[in-house]
N, C-alpha and C positions, 0 to 999 in steps of 0.2 A: 731636759725639756722644761720650758717655762710655759706659761699660758699663751705666749705670743711668739715662740720660736722653738725649733727643734734643731739638734745638731748630731752629727756623726763624726767619728774620728777613726782613723786606721793608720797603722804604720805600713808604709809602702817601701819595698826594697828597690829604691831608686833615689838618686840625689835630688834635692829640692829644685835645682835648676832644670833638670830634665822633666820633672813633673810640671813645673811652672811653664816651661816652653810648650808642653803639650796642651795644657789647659788654656793658655793665653791665645790659642788659635781656635776661634769659634767653629772652624770646619770639623773639629774633633768632638764637639759637644753632643751630637746625636749618638755617637758611639758610647758615650759616658752615661747618658741619661737613664737612670733607673726607673723613672716614672712612665716612660714610653710616650711622653708628649712631644719632645724635641725630635723633629724629623730631619732637618738639615739647616745648614747655614745659608744665609742669603748673600753670599759673596762678600762677607765682611773682612776687613783687614785684621791682622794680629792685634791684640790688645797691648798697648804700650804706654798708656797714661790714663789718668782720670779725665773725664769729660768726653771721652769717646763714646759712640753708640754703635752697637752691633745688632744686626737684625737676624732673627731665627724664624724658620718655618716650623709651625707647630700643628699638632692635631689633638683635639680634646673634644669629646662629644658635648660637654657642658658649655663649650664656647661655639657650638654649632658645627664642629668638624675642623676643617683646615683654617688656619689664621696665622698671622705674623705677630711677633713681639719685637719691640725695640728695647734693648738692654743698655742702660745708661751706666757707664763705669764710674763708680763713686769712690773706689779705693784701689790703689796700685802701689805696691812696693815690691820691686822685682825679687822673685824667689822667696818672698815672705807672705804677700797678701794680694788678693784680687777680689773685688766686690762689685756688684752691679744691682741696680734696681730695674725691675722688669715692668713693662707697660705694653698694653695693646698698641700695635704700630700706629704712629702718628699722635699718640696721646701722652700726657704727662704720667709719670709713674704714680700709681695709686697707693704705694706705701710698702710693698714687700720687697725684700732684698735677699741676695745670696752673697755670703761672705766665705771666702776660702782662705785658710791659713796654712802655712808650711813651716815646720820647725825641724831642723836637722836632728836626726837621731843617730848620726854617725856618718861616715864618709859616703855610704851607699844606701842610706835609709832615711826616710823622712816621715814625721808624723803629719798627716794631712787631716784637716777638719773642714767640714762644710756646715754652715749654719743657714737655715731658711727662717727668716725673721719677718713677721707681719705686724710688728708692734706699731708701725706708723700708719697702718690702714685705719682711717677715721670715717670714711664714707659709710654712713649707716645703711644705705641701699646695697652697697657692695658687701658689707658684712652680713646682711640678710641673704644675699644671693649666693655667696660662697661660704663654705664650711671649712675654715682654717683649722688645721693645716690641710691644704689641698694636695700637697705632696707628702706622702707618709714617711715615717721613720724607716720603714723597710726599703723604700725607694732611695732614700739618702744612703743607706748602707750599701745597697746594690750599686749606686753611682760610684761610691768609693771602691767597691770590688772591681767594677768595670775599669775605673781609672788605673788601678793596680795592674790588671791584666794588660791594658794597653801599653803602659810605660815599661812593663817588664818585657814585652815583645819588641819594643822599639830599639 
């Protein structure tokens, strides 16, 4: 952990391509989310390239309950990396991002890491309103545990 990011890593008993295929489908994100905020996908396409935007239905009391986010894909390297910046729907991303990395640890095993990075948030009002990290280390660890359970069942 730094002052502006937290990360979690887990070895998952599945090949990188299977994990990547699962994560690149936004319809699966609610089942993975360890924070409890992600409720469902808003009929987004599979993530296949940078520049795409996928929309998620969320719930968080701090945001007034139900809301949507647009997630702008900023990194894509099939079976190795997927990353996006999150924003309230219809707005430009205010500076936090999610970065997923996949490193083969054998034929049926992958080291998966997720980083939640808010280093690019510069809006002083937002920094006063939110207390980063808004997603805890425990939530990241839980997200990876959920991912491991989902891909081992697939």
